Steps between C-alpha positions, in 0.01 A plus 500: 500500500705738710637365824400687814750551774371396841559748782441492870152632578463706816148427631320817596344372817821338619689823453263679735390216727560574863612859433153657524568689180206562266522396137367760256411400145397737219326387179512705180264416213244625252125467503396158373810315621361413840749678727242569774372143505859375505573693818177378655581137418848537641357659816271199537798264465692678777190503722459127455863465611421675827633844401325840523461657153382849412399566136385817321519652148528825305357551153623739228164510322196292414606404148647168407880524477526785754780460759405319820704467818413253773670467839539211739654495846565177687605458862490249787291747696207731427588791269404849616655703218249658257734679260624428149811281463793726412802264537387150414690180566359350181372648170284305254464646152219352289575747216868535401448855372430611856849399610703809591851381587602830663192501720558140601859576589379790719215331689553121513656380821844332480482137385143562392312286250384618157266281296429618143268369232742547211252418223537701180846626588856383447624691804679267742520776767866429572539823697249369754694182580663665800162414653330163485342500153247257351366510145201313352303533179165486678307624197600206281398258775160662548434525127588134447241407765230719346503773762624789284667785684384386848841402634452525875511131585803443276676783681416347836647167394814687401496678837484165680813389313691827534427576865498153652242649738187299421436132429326435171224297669396811699504711184292247304241484780474882512458515123225238517319697767538841335486495119143512364556282190753276318639373829697212346656731236602751767660227711675367191635851429646524848660160473651567155638839610657341804684255270631754247580810708861601464695621804799732496726665749856637496755310705552657838 
């Protein structure tokens, strides 16, 4: 077993707490992976924590496997913006083939968070470690639990670990209230991903 170096996590909500600065999160996935539901569950988590979330999605097509982008804004006050997120604070990639390192470098805010499902790839994304980077094989977790390619709850467990922004008990409650079936398996996926997510950052 490879040892995993522990790094200091910078909790998302603590970074912005008291500064009245909105947190903008962008999800990238493919049809069938559950990117839209993932953003909705995360919005529910933040709402239960007393925050104001705003969630919306864009679809590349109706077919399974087509690119999907979902957007989530979170603030301590009501959000009036109605536009697409251009410069996110955090980027969540449910499909590793959608990762464009040049685009990330151009649009992600300094000290931003990148979470990648690195299933089916040996890429360790070393060029992205100037940001806060988290990697998890969400597909293996979901397949082991009989959920196939539906990796949304595993990715959210990984997000809880990587961001430090949400307590797992809030996430588990939101999963229980949202997913239509296999509730226990979805909660187990989130817990397992939280345990095995790897965190990287370059020394500053």
